[in-house]
C-alpha positions in Angstrom: 19.6 -11.6 -5.7 15.8 -10.8 -6.0 14.3 -9.5 -8.9 12.7 -6.0 -7.8 9.6 -4.9 -9.7 9.1 -1.3 -9.8 6.1 0.6 -8.1 4.0 2.5 -10.7 2.1 5.6 -10.1 -1.5 3.9 -9.9 0.0 2.2 -6.7 0.5 5.6 -5.1 -2.9 6.8 -6.3 -4.6 3.5 -4.8 -2.9 3.9 -1.4 -3.8 7.6 -1.1 -7.4 6.9 -2.3 -7.9 4.3 0.6 -6.1 6.8 2.8 -8.5 9.7 1.9 -11.4 7.3 2.4 -10.4 6.4 5.8 -9.5 9.9 6.5 -13.2 11.0 5.2 -14.7 8.3 7.4 -12.4 8.9 10.5 -13.6 12.7 10.6 -17.3 11.9 10.1 -17.4 9.1 12.9 -14.6 10.9 15.0 -12.8 7.5 15.0 -9.1 8.0 15.8 -8.5 4.4 14.5 -9.4 5.3 11.1 -7.5 8.5 11.3 -4.3 6.3 12.3 -4.8 4.2 9.6 -5.2 7.0 7.1 -2.0 8.7 8.4 0.1 5.5 8.0 -1.2 4.9 4.4 -0.4 8.7 3.5 3.2 7.9 4.8 3.2 4.7 2.7 2.2 6.5 -0.2 5.2 9.0 0.1 7.4 6.0 0.4 6.4 4.4 -2.7 6.6 8.0 -4.5 10.2 8.2 -3.4 10.6 4.7 -4.4 9.5 5.7 -8.0 11.5 8.7 -8.2 14.6 7.0 -7.0 14.9 9.5 -3.7 17.0 8.3 -1.0 14.6 7.2 1.7 14.3 4.6 4.5 13.9 0.9 2.9 11.0 -0.8 3.4 10.8 -3.2 6.4 8.5 -6.2 7.4 6.5 -3.7 9.4 5.6 -1.9 6.2 4.6 -5.3 4.8 2.5 -6.3 8.0 0.7 -2.8 7.8 -0.1 -3.5 3.8 -1.4 -6.9 4.4 -3.7 -5.8 7.3 -5.0 -3.1 5.1 -5.1 -5.5 2.2 -7.5 -8.0 4.5 -9.7 -5.2 5.6 -10.1 -4.2 1.7 -10.9 -7.8 1.1 -13.5 -8.2 4.0 -15.1 -4.8 2.9 -15.2 -5.7 -0.6 -16.7 -9.3 0.2 -19.5 -7.4 2.1 -20.1 -5.1 -0.6 -19.7 -7.7 -3.5 -22.1 -6.8 -6.3 -25.2 -9.2 -6.8 -25.4 -8.7 -10.8 -22.1 -8.7 -13.0 -23.3 -5.7 -14.5 -23.1 -3.8 -11.2 -19.7 -1.6 -11.0 -20.8 0.0 -8.1 -17.7 -2.1 -6.5 -15.2 -1.9 -9.4 -13.1 1.0 -7.7 -12.9 -1.1 -4.6 -11.7 -4.2 -6.5 -9.2 -2.3 -8.5 -7.7 -1.1 -5.0 -7.6 -4.5 -3.7 -5.6 -5.7 -6.9 -3.3 -2.5 -6.4 -2.9 -3.4 -2.8 -1.8 -7.1 -3.6 0.8 -5.8 -6.1 2.2 -3.5 -3.4 2.5 -6.6 -1.0 4.7 -8.2 -3.7 6.6 -5.3 -4.4 7.3 -4.7 -0.9 8.1 -8.3 -0.2 10.7 -8.1 -2.9 12.3 -5.2 -1.3 12.8 -6.9 2.1 14.1 -9.8 0.5 16.6 -7.7 -1.7 17.8 -6.2 1.7 20.6 -8.0 3.6 18.4 -9.4 6.1 19.2 -7.0 8.8 17.0 -4.0 8.1 19.4 -2.4 5.8 18.6 -1.6 2.3 20.5 -3.5 -0.6 23.7 -1.4 -1.7 22.0 -0.3 -4.8 19.0 1.3 -2.9 21.6 2.9 -0.2 23.2 4.9 -3.3 19.9 6.0 -4.6 19.9 3.9 -7.8 
């Protein structure tokens, strides 16, 4: 059995912050792709909150994992492009924290996928809402 590390409230906040940023950018630029990404991240934030509060929810899937990895890749690219030139420059600090949160989320979703029985069904403990 795989040990499953719990999600923390700051993971939800990081996903929601990124979703809000994409939502704002999508509205400003009238970019439907950014709005779709924001909606998917909002949905992921809700699923993580469900996991934290032990509410019965659909188990995490490999599709969720791919979605977070894609967003992490985009975040890493954005962070590298906005990398501070001086160590004292803290303008990019929130983005570094967000990138760290997304990396942790990837690990936690991987653990939940591995804890499943391989056919998309949640582990018995998860089905019971425990």
